[in-house]
PDB file with one MODEL, atoms N, CA, C and O in Angstrom:
MODEL        1
ATOM      1  N   MET A   1     -38.676 -45.727  12.044  1.00  0.00           N
ATOM      2  CA  MET A   1     -38.707 -45.048  11.247  1.00  0.00           C
ATOM      3  C   MET A   1     -38.034 -43.776  11.822  1.00  0.00           C
ATOM      4  O   MET A   1     -37.164 -43.177  11.190  1.00  0.00           O
ATOM      5  N   GLY A   2     -38.556 -43.310  13.287  1.00  0.00           N
ATOM      6  CA  GLY A   2     -37.494 -42.818  14.297  1.00  0.00           C
ATOM      7  C   GLY A   2     -36.181 -42.633  14.113  1.00  0.00           C
ATOM      8  O   GLY A   2     -35.606 -41.550  14.007  1.00  0.00           O
ATOM      9  N   VAL A   3     -35.619 -43.927  14.069  1.00  0.00           N
ATOM     10  CA  VAL A   3     -33.998 -43.860  13.942  1.00  0.00           C
ATOM     11  C   VAL A   3     -33.284 -43.268  12.537  1.00  0.00           C
ATOM     12  O   VAL A   3     -32.199 -42.740  12.295  1.00  0.00           O
ATOM     13  N   GLY A   4     -34.291 -43.580  11.856  1.00  0.00           N
ATOM     14  CA  GLY A   4     -33.878 -43.159  10.271  1.00  0.00           C
ATOM     15  C   GLY A   4     -33.904 -41.383  10.132  1.00  0.00           C
ATOM     16  O   GLY A   4     -33.055 -40.799   9.458  1.00  0.00           O
ATOM     17  N   VAL A   5     -34.954 -40.687  10.840  1.00  0.00           N
ATOM     18  CA  VAL A   5     -35.045 -39.390  10.553  1.00  0.00           C
ATOM     19  C   VAL A   5     -33.656 -38.889  11.609  1.00  0.00           C
ATOM     20  O   VAL A   5     -32.768 -38.162  11.165  1.00  0.00           O
ATOM     21  N   THR A   6     -33.653 -39.398  13.011  1.00  0.00           N
ATOM     22  CA  THR A   6     -32.518 -38.854  13.571  1.00  0.00           C
ATOM     23  C   THR A   6     -31.143 -39.403  12.710  1.00  0.00           C
ATOM     24  O   THR A   6     -30.201 -38.614  12.776  1.00  0.00           O
ATOM     25  N   ALA A   7     -30.906 -40.591  11.946  1.00  0.00           N
ATOM     26  CA  ALA A   7     -29.732 -40.434  11.353  1.00  0.00           C
ATOM     27  C   ALA A   7     -29.427 -39.429  10.081  1.00  0.00           C
ATOM     28  O   ALA A   7     -28.269 -39.066   9.876  1.00  0.00           O
ATOM     29  N   LEU A   8     -30.449 -39.017   9.284  1.00  0.00           N
ATOM     30  CA  LEU A   8     -30.867 -38.203   8.700  1.00  0.00           C
ATOM     31  C   LEU A   8     -29.965 -37.013   9.116  1.00  0.00           C
ATOM     32  O   LEU A   8     -28.966 -36.560   8.558  1.00  0.00           O
ATOM     33  N   LEU A   9     -30.723 -36.558  10.481  1.00  0.00           N
ATOM     34  CA  LEU A   9     -30.417 -35.196  10.943  1.00  0.00           C
ATOM     35  C   LEU A   9     -28.930 -35.273  11.514  1.00  0.00           C
ATOM     36  O   LEU A   9     -28.226 -34.269  11.409  1.00  0.00           O
ATOM     37  N   ALA A  10     -28.540 -36.164  11.979  1.00  0.00           N
ATOM     38  CA  ALA A  10     -27.004 -36.449  12.203  1.00  0.00           C
ATOM     39  C   ALA A  10     -25.826 -36.775  10.807  1.00  0.00           C
ATOM     40  O   ALA A  10     -24.625 -36.510  10.868  1.00  0.00           O
ATOM     41  N   ALA A  11     -26.245 -37.148  10.090  1.00  0.00           N
ATOM     42  CA  ALA A  11     -25.741 -37.004   8.427  1.00  0.00           C
ATOM     43  C   ALA A  11     -25.747 -35.786   8.671  1.00  0.00           C
ATOM     44  O   ALA A  11     -24.662 -35.451   9.145  1.00  0.00           O
ATOM     45  N   TRP A  12     -26.785 -34.566   8.529  1.00  0.00           N
ATOM     46  CA  TRP A  12     -26.574 -33.249   8.042  1.00  0.00           C
ATOM     47  C   TRP A  12     -25.822 -32.594   9.015  1.00  0.00           C
ATOM     48  O   TRP A  12     -25.107 -31.692   8.579  1.00  0.00           O
ATOM     49  N   LEU A  13     -25.784 -32.827  10.359  1.00  0.00           N
ATOM     50  CA  LEU A  13     -25.083 -32.113  11.186  1.00  0.00           C
ATOM     51  C   LEU A  13     -23.706 -32.501  11.172  1.00  0.00           C
ATOM     52  O   LEU A  13     -22.847 -31.626  11.288  1.00  0.00           O
ATOM     53  N   ALA A  14     -23.347 -33.860  11.029  1.00  0.00           N
ATOM     54  CA  ALA A  14     -21.900 -34.422  10.890  1.00  0.00           C
ATOM     55  C   ALA A  14     -20.968 -33.428   9.659  1.00  0.00           C
ATOM     56  O   ALA A  14     -19.938 -32.756   9.711  1.00  0.00           O
ATOM     57  N   SER A  15     -21.944 -33.764   8.610  1.00  0.00           N
ATOM     58  CA  SER A  15     -21.345 -32.814   7.574  1.00  0.00           C
ATOM     59  C   SER A  15     -20.825 -31.494   7.689  1.00  0.00           C
ATOM     60  O   SER A  15     -19.940 -31.027   6.972  1.00  0.00           O
ATOM     61  N   ARG A  16     -21.592 -30.731   8.908  1.00  0.00           N
ATOM     62  CA  ARG A  16     -21.260 -29.410   9.042  1.00  0.00           C
ATOM     63  C   ARG A  16     -20.276 -29.327  10.032  1.00  0.00           C
ATOM     64  O   ARG A  16     -20.060 -28.205  10.490  1.00  0.00           O
ATOM     65  N   GLN A  17     -19.493 -30.479  10.552  1.00  0.00           N
ATOM     66  CA  GLN A  17     -18.671 -30.410  11.809  1.00  0.00           C
ATOM     67  C   GLN A  17     -17.027 -30.001  10.788  1.00  0.00           C
ATOM     68  O   GLN A  17     -16.605 -30.462   9.728  1.00  0.00           O
ATOM     69  N   PRO A  18     -16.601 -29.185  11.524  1.00  0.00           N
ATOM     70  CA  PRO A  18     -14.979 -28.809  10.974  1.00  0.00           C
ATOM     71  C   PRO A  18     -14.099 -29.766  11.263  1.00  0.00           C
ATOM     72  O   PRO A  18     -13.173 -29.650  10.460  1.00  0.00           O
ATOM     73  N   GLY A  19     -13.905 -30.664  12.004  1.00  0.00           N
ATOM     74  CA  GLY A  19     -13.099 -31.608  12.192  1.00  0.00           C
ATOM     75  C   GLY A  19     -14.024 -33.138  12.469  1.00  0.00           C
ATOM     76  O   GLY A  19     -15.222 -33.409  12.552  1.00  0.00           O
ATOM     77  N   LEU A  20     -12.721 -33.929  12.552  1.00  0.00           N
ATOM     78  CA  LEU A  20     -12.683 -35.331  12.657  1.00  0.00           C
ATOM     79  C   LEU A  20     -13.678 -35.802  14.258  1.00  0.00           C
ATOM     80  O   LEU A  20     -14.498 -36.704  14.428  1.00  0.00           O
ATOM     81  N   ARG A  21     -13.162 -34.769  15.191  1.00  0.00           N
ATOM     82  CA  ARG A  21     -13.629 -35.073  16.384  1.00  0.00           C
ATOM     83  C   ARG A  21     -14.950 -34.798  16.433  1.00  0.00           C
ATOM     84  O   ARG A  21     -15.675 -35.659  16.931  1.00  0.00           O
ATOM     85  N   GLY A  22     -15.497 -33.659  15.977  1.00  0.00           N
ATOM     86  CA  GLY A  22     -17.130 -32.920  15.909  1.00  0.00           C
ATOM     87  C   GLY A  22     -17.914 -34.533  15.200  1.00  0.00           C
ATOM     88  O   GLY A  22     -18.686 -35.331  15.733  1.00  0.00           O
ATOM     89  N   TRP A  23     -17.293 -34.512  13.810  1.00  0.00           N
ATOM     90  CA  TRP A  23     -17.928 -35.847  13.359  1.00  0.00           C
ATOM     91  C   TRP A  23     -18.093 -36.835  14.143  1.00  0.00           C
ATOM     92  O   TRP A  23     -19.175 -37.409  14.263  1.00  0.00           O
ATOM     93  N   PHE A  24     -16.838 -37.209  14.890  1.00  0.00           N
ATOM     94  CA  PHE A  24     -17.257 -38.452  15.889  1.00  0.00           C
ATOM     95  C   PHE A  24     -18.169 -38.588  16.586  1.00  0.00           C
ATOM     96  O   PHE A  24     -18.967 -39.525  16.607  1.00  0.00           O
ATOM     97  N   VAL A  25     -18.129 -37.518  17.325  1.00  0.00           N
ATOM     98  CA  VAL A  25     -19.028 -36.904  18.702  1.00  0.00           C
ATOM     99  C   VAL A  25     -20.341 -36.930  18.099  1.00  0.00           C
ATOM    100  O   VAL A  25     -21.198 -37.410  18.841  1.00  0.00           O
ATOM    101  N   THR A  26     -20.739 -36.553  16.970  1.00  0.00           N
ATOM    102  CA  THR A  26     -22.085 -36.484  16.334  1.00  0.00           C
ATOM    103  C   THR A  26     -22.807 -37.992  16.064  1.00  0.00           C
ATOM    104  O   THR A  26     -23.872 -38.371  16.550  1.00  0.00           O
ATOM    105  N   TRP A  27     -22.138 -38.557  15.374  1.00  0.00           N
ATOM    106  CA  TRP A  27     -22.285 -40.048  15.144  1.00  0.00           C
ATOM    107  C   TRP A  27     -22.445 -40.955  16.470  1.00  0.00           C
ATOM    108  O   TRP A  27     -23.285 -41.848  16.579  1.00  0.00           O
ATOM    109  N   LEU A  28     -21.439 -40.560  17.536  1.00  0.00           N
ATOM    110  CA  LEU A  28     -21.638 -41.420  18.526  1.00  0.00           C
ATOM    111  C   LEU A  28     -22.611 -41.044  19.687  1.00  0.00           C
ATOM    112  O   LEU A  28     -22.811 -41.699  20.709  1.00  0.00           O
ATOM    113  N   GLY A  29     -23.277 -39.646  19.259  1.00  0.00           N
ATOM    114  CA  GLY A  29     -24.493 -39.166  20.152  1.00  0.00           C
ATOM    115  C   GLY A  29     -25.675 -39.718  19.225  1.00  0.00           C
ATOM    116  O   GLY A  29     -26.645 -40.173  19.832  1.00  0.00           O
ATOM    117  N   GLU A  30     -25.709 -39.731  17.934  1.00  0.00           N
ATOM    118  CA  GLU A  30     -26.690 -40.538  17.210  1.00  0.00           C
ATOM    119  C   GLU A  30     -26.713 -41.951  17.517  1.00  0.00           C
ATOM    120  O   GLU A  30     -27.816 -42.478  17.370  1.00  0.00           O
ATOM    121  N   ALA A  31     -25.681 -42.764  17.943  1.00  0.00           N
ATOM    122  CA  ALA A  31     -26.083 -43.768  18.192  1.00  0.00           C
ATOM    123  C   ALA A  31     -26.367 -44.277  19.335  1.00  0.00           C
ATOM    124  O   ALA A  31     -26.522 -45.495  19.424  1.00  0.00           O
ATOM    125  N   VAL A  32     -26.475 -43.561  20.289  1.00  0.00           N
ATOM    126  CA  VAL A  32     -27.023 -43.525  22.111  1.00  0.00           C
ATOM    127  C   VAL A  32     -28.205 -43.338  21.315  1.00  0.00           C
ATOM    128  O   VAL A  32     -28.741 -44.433  21.143  1.00  0.00           O
ATOM    129  N   ILE A  33     -29.001 -42.152  20.609  1.00  0.00           N
ATOM    130  CA  ILE A  33     -30.274 -41.781  20.529  1.00  0.00           C
ATOM    131  C   ILE A  33     -30.866 -43.224  19.896  1.00  0.00           C
ATOM    132  O   ILE A  33     -31.702 -43.861  20.536  1.00  0.00           O
ATOM    133  N   ALA A  34     -30.431 -43.636  18.750  1.00  0.00           N
ATOM    134  CA  ALA A  34     -30.826 -45.021  17.888  1.00  0.00           C
ATOM    135  C   ALA A  34     -31.020 -45.891  19.039  1.00  0.00           C
ATOM    136  O   ALA A  34     -32.094 -46.494  19.046  1.00  0.00           O
ATOM    137  N   CYS A  35     -30.317 -46.071  19.903  1.00  0.00           N
ATOM    138  CA  CYS A  35     -30.310 -47.236  20.946  1.00  0.00           C
ATOM    139  C   CYS A  35     -31.344 -46.765  21.919  1.00  0.00           C
ATOM    140  O   CYS A  35     -31.984 -47.719  22.359  1.00  0.00           O
ATOM    141  N   LEU A  36     -31.694 -45.682  22.369  1.00  0.00           N
ATOM    142  CA  LEU A  36     -32.734 -45.447  23.215  1.00  0.00           C
ATOM    143  C   LEU A  36     -34.185 -45.660  22.477  1.00  0.00           C
ATOM    144  O   LEU A  36     -35.107 -46.384  22.852  1.00  0.00           O
ATOM    145  N   ILE A  37     -34.128 -44.955  21.507  1.00  0.00           N
ATOM    146  CA  ILE A  37     -35.438 -44.850  20.662  1.00  0.00           C
ATOM    147  C   ILE A  37     -35.910 -46.706  20.267  1.00  0.00           C
ATOM    148  O   ILE A  37     -37.047 -47.177  20.263  1.00  0.00           O
ATOM    149  N   THR A  38     -34.901 -47.257  20.042  1.00  0.00           N
ATOM    150  CA  THR A  38     -35.146 -48.703  19.473  1.00  0.00           C
ATOM    151  C   THR A  38     -35.619 -49.568  20.641  1.00  0.00           C
ATOM    152  O   THR A  38     -36.437 -50.476  20.489  1.00  0.00           O
ATOM    153  N   SER A  39     -34.980 -49.192  22.000  1.00  0.00           N
ATOM    154  CA  SER A  39     -35.177 -49.689  23.264  1.00  0.00           C
ATOM    155  C   SER A  39     -36.358 -49.894  23.625  1.00  0.00           C
ATOM    156  O   SER A  39     -36.911 -50.933  23.987  1.00  0.00           O
ATOM    157  N   VAL A  40     -36.933 -48.290  23.453  1.00  0.00           N
ATOM    158  CA  VAL A  40     -38.497 -48.209  23.917  1.00  0.00           C
ATOM    159  C   VAL A  40     -39.541 -48.901  23.002  1.00  0.00           C
ATOM    160  O   VAL A  40     -40.635 -49.407  23.251  1.00  0.00           O
ATOM    161  N   ALA A  41     -38.878 -48.760  21.937  1.00  0.00           N
ATOM    162  CA  ALA A  41     -40.049 -49.463  20.767  1.00  0.00           C
ATOM    163  C   ALA A  41     -40.049 -50.742  21.357  1.00  0.00           C
ATOM    164  O   ALA A  41     -40.983 -50.949  22.132  1.00  0.00           O
ATOM    165  N   ILE A  42     -39.017 -51.899  21.140  1.00  0.00           N
ATOM    166  CA  ILE A  42     -38.780 -52.900  21.801  1.00  0.00           C
ATOM    167  C   ILE A  42     -39.799 -53.162  23.183  1.00  0.00           C
ATOM    168  O   ILE A  42     -40.749 -53.945  23.157  1.00  0.00           O
ATOM    169  N   ALA A  43     -39.524 -52.595  24.022  1.00  0.00           N
ATOM    170  CA  ALA A  43     -40.300 -52.495  25.326  1.00  0.00           C
ATOM    171  C   ALA A  43     -41.725 -51.889  24.940  1.00  0.00           C
ATOM    172  O   ALA A  43     -42.549 -52.386  25.708  1.00  0.00           O
ATOM    173  N   TRP A  44     -42.206 -51.191  24.233  1.00  0.00           N
ATOM    174  CA  TRP A  44     -43.884 -50.771  23.971  1.00  0.00           C
ATOM    175  C   TRP A  44     -44.234 -52.132  23.102  1.00  0.00           C
ATOM    176  O   TRP A  44     -45.084 -52.887  23.575  1.00  0.00           O
ATOM    177  N   LYS A  45     -43.838 -52.345  22.307  1.00  0.00           N
ATOM    178  CA  LYS A  45     -44.406 -53.422  21.607  1.00  0.00           C
ATOM    179  C   LYS A  45     -44.002 -54.553  22.107  1.00  0.00           C
ATOM    180  O   LYS A  45     -44.591 -55.428  21.474  1.00  0.00           O
ATOM    181  N   ALA A  46     -43.271 -55.060  22.952  1.00  0.00           N
ATOM    182  CA  ALA A  46     -43.477 -56.434  23.897  1.00  0.00           C
ATOM    183  C   ALA A  46     -44.753 -56.173  25.010  1.00  0.00           C
ATOM    184  O   ALA A  46     -45.439 -57.184  25.160  1.00  0.00           O
ATOM    185  N   ARG A  47     -45.191 -54.981  25.821  1.00  0.00           N
ATOM    186  CA  ARG A  47     -46.023 -54.663  26.624  1.00  0.00           C
ATOM    187  C   ARG A  47     -47.462 -54.784  25.978  1.00  0.00           C
ATOM    188  O   ARG A  47     -48.454 -55.272  26.520  1.00  0.00           O
ATOM    189  N   ARG A  48     -47.367 -54.199  24.615  1.00  0.00           N
ATOM    190  CA  ARG A  48     -48.535 -54.260  23.768  1.00  0.00           C
ATOM    191  C   ARG A  48     -49.247 -55.850  23.766  1.00  0.00           C
ATOM    192  O   ARG A  48     -50.415 -56.199  23.935  1.00  0.00           O
ATOM    193  N   ALA A  49     -47.810 -56.752  23.455  1.00  0.00           N
ATOM    194  CA  ALA A  49     -48.338 -58.083  23.216  1.00  0.00           C
ATOM    195  C   ALA A  49     -48.391 -58.822  24.442  1.00  0.00           C
ATOM    196  O   ALA A  49     -48.719 -60.007  24.487  1.00  0.00           O
ATOM    197  N   ASP A  50     -48.065 -58.119  25.456  1.00  0.00           N
ATOM    198  CA  ASP A  50     -48.112 -58.722  27.154  1.00  0.00           C
ATOM    199  C   ASP A  50     -47.115 -60.311  27.083  1.00  0.00           C
ATOM    200  O   ASP A  50     -47.284 -61.489  27.398  1.00  0.00           O
ATOM    201  N   ILE A  51     -46.257 -59.637  26.594  1.00  0.00           N
ATOM    202  CA  ILE A  51     -44.640 -60.754  26.602  1.00  0.00           C
ATOM    203  C   ILE A  51     -43.805 -60.251  27.282  1.00  0.00           C
ATOM    204  O   ILE A  51     -43.626 -59.034  27.309  1.00  0.00           O
ATOM    205  N   SER A  52     -43.071 -61.173  28.025  1.00  0.00           N
ATOM    206  CA  SER A  52     -42.069 -60.558  28.819  1.00  0.00           C
ATOM    207  C   SER A  52     -40.751 -60.514  27.909  1.00  0.00           C
ATOM    208  O   SER A  52     -40.611 -61.408  27.074  1.00  0.00           O
ATOM    209  N   LEU A  53     -39.748 -59.482  28.038  1.00  0.00           N
ATOM    210  CA  LEU A  53     -38.485 -59.463  27.520  1.00  0.00           C
ATOM    211  C   LEU A  53     -37.421 -59.979  27.820  1.00  0.00           C
ATOM    212  O   LEU A  53     -36.280 -59.643  27.504  1.00  0.00           O
ATOM    213  N   PHE A  54     -37.886 -61.061  28.626  1.00  0.00           N
ATOM    214  CA  PHE A  54     -36.629 -61.980  29.091  1.00  0.00           C
ATOM    215  C   PHE A  54     -37.227 -63.381  29.133  1.00  0.00           C
ATOM    216  O   PHE A  54     -37.163 -64.184  30.064  1.00  0.00           O
ATOM    217  N   THR A  55     -37.857 -63.531  27.880  1.00  0.00           N
ATOM    218  CA  THR A  55     -37.965 -64.888  27.255  1.00  0.00           C
ATOM    219  C   THR A  55     -36.666 -65.158  26.676  1.00  0.00           C
ATOM    220  O   THR A  55     -35.617 -64.513  26.693  1.00  0.00           O
ATOM    221  N   ALA A  56     -37.056 -66.497  26.050  1.00  0.00           N
ATOM    222  CA  ALA A  56     -35.789 -67.097  25.737  1.00  0.00           C
ATOM    223  C   ALA A  56     -35.335 -66.150  24.343  1.00  0.00           C
ATOM    224  O   ALA A  56     -34.165 -65.835  24.127  1.00  0.00           O
ATOM    225  N   PRO A  57     -36.406 -65.794  23.515  1.00  0.00           N
ATOM    226  CA  PRO A  57     -35.627 -65.245  22.294  1.00  0.00           C
ATOM    227  C   PRO A  57     -35.193 -63.793  22.628  1.00  0.00           C
ATOM    228  O   PRO A  57     -34.296 -63.263  21.972  1.00  0.00           O
ATOM    229  N   GLY A  58     -35.746 -63.218  23.523  1.00  0.00           N
ATOM    230  CA  GLY A  58     -34.888 -61.751  24.057  1.00  0.00           C
ATOM    231  C   GLY A  58     -33.650 -61.966  24.796  1.00  0.00           C
ATOM    232  O   GLY A  58     -32.680 -61.208  24.836  1.00  0.00           O
ATOM    233  N   ARG A  59     -33.765 -62.826  25.238  1.00  0.00           N
ATOM    234  CA  ARG A  59     -32.210 -63.423  25.679  1.00  0.00           C
ATOM    235  C   ARG A  59     -31.330 -63.568  25.010  1.00  0.00           C
ATOM    236  O   ARG A  59     -30.228 -63.067  25.233  1.00  0.00           O
ATOM    237  N   ARG A  60     -31.675 -64.472  23.784  1.00  0.00           N
ATOM    238  CA  ARG A  60     -30.584 -64.715  22.442  1.00  0.00           C
ATOM    239  C   ARG A  60     -30.751 -63.527  21.648  1.00  0.00           C
ATOM    240  O   ARG A  60     -30.310 -63.975  20.589  1.00  0.00           O
ATOM    241  N   PHE A  61     -30.959 -62.742  21.477  1.00  0.00           N
ATOM    242  CA  PHE A  61     -31.161 -61.192  21.211  1.00  0.00           C
ATOM    243  C   PHE A  61     -30.074 -60.539  21.839  1.00  0.00           C
ATOM    244  O   PHE A  61     -29.175 -60.075  21.137  1.00  0.00           O
ATOM    245  N   ALA A  62     -30.034 -60.427  23.270  1.00  0.00           N
ATOM    246  CA  ALA A  62     -29.338 -59.702  23.876  1.00  0.00           C
ATOM    247  C   ALA A  62     -28.215 -60.553  23.732  1.00  0.00           C
ATOM    248  O   ALA A  62     -27.193 -59.867  23.704  1.00  0.00           O
ATOM    249  N   LEU A  63     -27.941 -61.980  23.611  1.00  0.00           N
ATOM    250  CA  LEU A  63     -26.375 -62.281  24.080  1.00  0.00           C
ATOM    251  C   LEU A  63     -25.928 -61.918  22.300  1.00  0.00           C
ATOM    252  O   LEU A  63     -24.810 -61.495  22.009  1.00  0.00           O
ATOM    253  N   GLY A  64     -26.808 -62.126  21.455  1.00  0.00           N
ATOM    254  CA  GLY A  64     -26.309 -61.981  20.187  1.00  0.00           C
ATOM    255  C   GLY A  64     -25.800 -60.598  19.733  1.00  0.00           C
ATOM    256  O   GLY A  64     -25.193 -60.433  18.676  1.00  0.00           O
ATOM    257  N   LEU A  65     -26.168 -59.356  20.839  1.00  0.00           N
ATOM    258  CA  LEU A  65     -25.552 -57.769  20.605  1.00  0.00           C
ATOM    259  C   LEU A  65     -24.285 -57.811  21.401  1.00  0.00           C
ATOM    260  O   LEU A  65     -23.414 -56.972  21.169  1.00  0.00           O
ATOM    261  N   LEU A  66     -24.096 -58.832  22.431  1.00  0.00           N
ATOM    262  CA  LEU A  66     -23.095 -58.616  23.293  1.00  0.00           C
ATOM    263  C   LEU A  66     -21.710 -58.550  22.683  1.00  0.00           C
ATOM    264  O   LEU A  66     -21.031 -57.558  22.949  1.00  0.00           O
ATOM    265  N   PRO A  67     -21.031 -59.831  21.610  1.00  0.00           N
ATOM    266  CA  PRO A  67     -19.807 -59.736  21.212  1.00  0.00           C
ATOM    267  C   PRO A  67     -19.699 -58.358  20.356  1.00  0.00           C
ATOM    268  O   PRO A  67     -18.835 -57.547  20.691  1.00  0.00           O
ATOM    269  N   PRO A  68     -20.436 -58.116  19.413  1.00  0.00           N
ATOM    270  CA  PRO A  68     -20.129 -56.780  18.691  1.00  0.00           C
ATOM    271  C   PRO A  68     -19.918 -55.522  19.380  1.00  0.00           C
ATOM    272  O   PRO A  68     -19.101 -54.642  19.108  1.00  0.00           O
ATOM    273  N   PHE A  69     -20.976 -55.576  20.528  1.00  0.00           N
ATOM    274  CA  PHE A  69     -20.778 -54.317  21.557  1.00  0.00           C
ATOM    275  C   PHE A  69     -19.509 -54.245  22.123  1.00  0.00           C
ATOM    276  O   PHE A  69     -18.857 -53.202  22.174  1.00  0.00           O
ATOM    277  N   ALA A  70     -19.070 -55.524  22.628  1.00  0.00           N
ATOM    278  CA  ALA A  70     -17.773 -55.763  23.319  1.00  0.00           C
ATOM    279  C   ALA A  70     -16.481 -55.390  22.311  1.00  0.00           C
ATOM    280  O   ALA A  70     -15.504 -54.711  22.629  1.00  0.00           O
ATOM    281  N   ALA A  71     -16.732 -55.994  21.057  1.00  0.00           N
ATOM    282  CA  ALA A  71     -15.403 -55.736  20.065  1.00  0.00           C
ATOM    283  C   ALA A  71     -15.166 -54.025  20.072  1.00  0.00           C
ATOM    284  O   ALA A  71     -14.097 -53.419  20.158  1.00  0.00           O
ATOM    285  N   GLY A  72     -16.917 -53.339  19.918  1.00  0.00           N
ATOM    286  CA  GLY A  72     -16.663 -51.714  19.662  1.00  0.00           C
ATOM    287  C   GLY A  72     -15.996 -51.033  20.747  1.00  0.00           C
ATOM    288  O   GLY A  72     -15.283 -50.031  20.691  1.00  0.00           O
ATOM    289  N   ARG A  73     -16.387 -51.835  21.893  1.00  0.00           N
ATOM    290  CA  ARG A  73     -15.609 -50.938  23.299  1.00  0.00           C
ATOM    291  C   ARG A  73     -13.820 -51.151  23.154  1.00  0.00           C
ATOM    292  O   ARG A  73     -12.984 -50.308  23.476  1.00  0.00           O
ATOM    293  N   SER A  74     -13.610 -52.209  22.709  1.00  0.00           N
ATOM    294  CA  SER A  74     -12.084 -52.558  22.788  1.00  0.00           C
ATOM    295  C   SER A  74     -11.226 -51.145  21.951  1.00  0.00           C
ATOM    296  O   SER A  74      -9.998 -51.138  21.856  1.00  0.00           O
TER     297      SER A  74
ENDMDL
END
């Protein structure tokens, strides 16, 4: 829910930017905020369930995200 709220705020803010650069910077900032919110939520949930983030499913999840992040970086 938190990521959705920040996305709505970013959409509103991005629509008011005068140029493409401001729009891009707004969405890039939203991506960073969304990653932080999601990472904290995952860690909190794992801690509550007393599960390590470095189990096989956690590693598979991280490795599944690696190709899209690498492609986005190029």
